[in-house]
N, C-alpha and C positions, 0 to 999 in steps of 0.2 A: 504494500500500500504506500502511496506517495504522500509526503507531507503536504503537498499542494494538490488539492482535489480537482481544481479546475485551472486550465491554462491562464485564465484572466487573473488569477491570484498571483501569478508569477510577476506581475507588474509591481507588487509590493517589494520584491527583492530589489528591483531597480530603484524604486522610490527610496529605499533605505540609504543607498549610496548617494542619491541626489540630496537627501536630507542631511547627510553627513557633510557634503560639499557646501550646503547652505550654512551649517554651523561653522565650518572651516572659514567661511567668508565673513560671518558676523562677529566671531570672537575677536579677531584683531581690531575691528572697528570699535568694539565696546571697550577694549583694554588699550587702545591707542598703540597698536603694534603694526608690524609689517604684513601686508596682505600679499600672499603668494598666489597670483592669478594663474600661474601654470598648474599648480596643485589643484586649485579649484576646478579648472577646466578638465584636468585628467580625472578627477573624482566624478564629475558630471558625466563624462564620456564612459567611465567605468559603470556608472549606474545604468546608462542606456544599454551598454553591452551585456551586463548581468541580467537585466530584465528580459532582453531578447533571448539570451542563452537559456534562461530558466523557462521561458515560454516554449522554446523549441524542444527542450528536453521533456517537459511535462506533456506537451501536445503529441510528441512522437513516441512516447512510451506506451506499452500495452496496459490496458486497464485490468486491475485485478480486484 
């Protein structure tokens, strides 16, 4: 049995990384630090890639 019962729920995996990138962007603004835009961009891209990968794995796996 899969932890994600429906492929649409795989979007939550991607949203997790996008949320982390948002926190990574907000924290330096709050504490007056250096904002690493390359890291934010890569976390955002990772979120999109992880959501797509999780969708493909869940949608293509046999149901049991």
